[in-house]
N, C-alpha and C positions, 0 to 999 in steps of 0.2 A: 504494500500500500504506500503510495507516495503522497497522500493527502496529509497536510499538516494537522496535527492533533492538539490544537490549542485547548486549554482549560479556561472556563469562564465561571464566574460566581454570581449568585444573586445575593442581594442584601437590601437594607431598608431603602437605599437610594435607587437600586436597580432590582425591583421585585420580579418574582417569577412564581406566581401562585400556582400555575399549572405544573411546574417542575416540583415545587415543594409539596403540592397535594399528591401528585403521582408517587413521589418518593415516600411520603408518609403512608400512603395506602399500601405500598409494597412492604414497608417495614412493619406495619401493623399485621399484615397477613403473615409475614415471616415469623413474627412473634408468636402467633398461634401455632405454627409448625414446630417451633422449638420449645414450647411451653412445658412439655413433659420430659424432654431429654436434656435440655440445657436452660434451666430457669434463669440463671444470671444473664445469659445472652438474650433470652426472650424479654426480660425486663428492660435491658439496655435498648433493644430494638423498639420496644413500645414507648419508652421514655423519649427517645429521639423522634419517633413518629408523632407523638403528641406535640413536641416542640416545633417540628416542621409544619404541622397543620396550623398551629397557632400563628406562626410566622407568616405562612401563606395567606391566611385569612386576614391578618392585621395589615399586612403590606401587600395590597392587591395590585396585580398587574401581570401581563403576559411576559413570559421569558423572552420571546422573540421581539418584544417591544423594548425590553431593557438591554438585551444583547443582540443588536441588529444583525450582526454577522451570521447568526444561526438561522435566520430566515431562509437562507439558501438550502439548509438541510432539514430544519424542523419548524417550518412555518405552521403556527397553530391556527386552524380554521375555527375550531369550536370554542376557543378562548380558554379561560381557566376555571369557570364555574363548575363544569362537570367534574374536574379533578378534585375540587374542594368537597363536593357532595360524595364522590367516590371515597375520598380519604375519611370523611366523617363516618360513612357506613362501615368501612373496615375497622376504624377505631371503636365503633359501637360493638362490632363483632368480637373484637379482641378484649374489650374492657367491660362490656355490658353496662356502660354508663349512659344513662338516659340523655345527658347533655348532647351527646353526638347524634342521637336519633332526633332530638328536638331541633338541632341545627339543620338537619335535612328537611324536616317537616316545615320549619319556619322559613327556609330559603328555597325550597323546591320550585315554587311558582315563579319567583323572581329570577331564579337562575336558569329556568327553562329546561326543556328536555324530558320532563317527567310524563307529560301527556302526549308526547310526540310518538309517531310510529317510526321508531328508530330501527334501522335494518343493518347497522354495522357497529362493531366494537373494534377500536383500534388504539394505537398509541396516542392518538389525538382526541378521539371521541369516546367518552366513557358512559354516555347516557344509557346505553343498553344494559351495561353492567349495573348502573345505579338502579334502573327499573327492576332488574331481577333481584338484586339484594334488598331493595325496599319492599318488594312484594312478599318477602318472608315474614 
């Protein structure tokens, strides 16, 4: 591979709620996997998932809006709201804390995608997964 592999970061001045939400969801899901076999690692994953979710929700913005160079590779069409809902549902699954479910209920209409006839699930569009998890 000859492509330069630059690393970029998100922060308060350069938000990336989609990136933070997606990573939080993955870490929350992984914490469930490791819960019985490596409790320390499971707790660490869950702790960081919660921090990332809070960060992504507090400092809202699209990753490709903050780090413009990534638009050539990871241009977000759906925005970041689906990833925040996705993360909240995985955090609810991992913690059973009502606050995460309430977050989804309180934001679902404003964030869109809940009542839509979604036919895809991808790295960019999480609404189908949100609908499936919310239906449980």
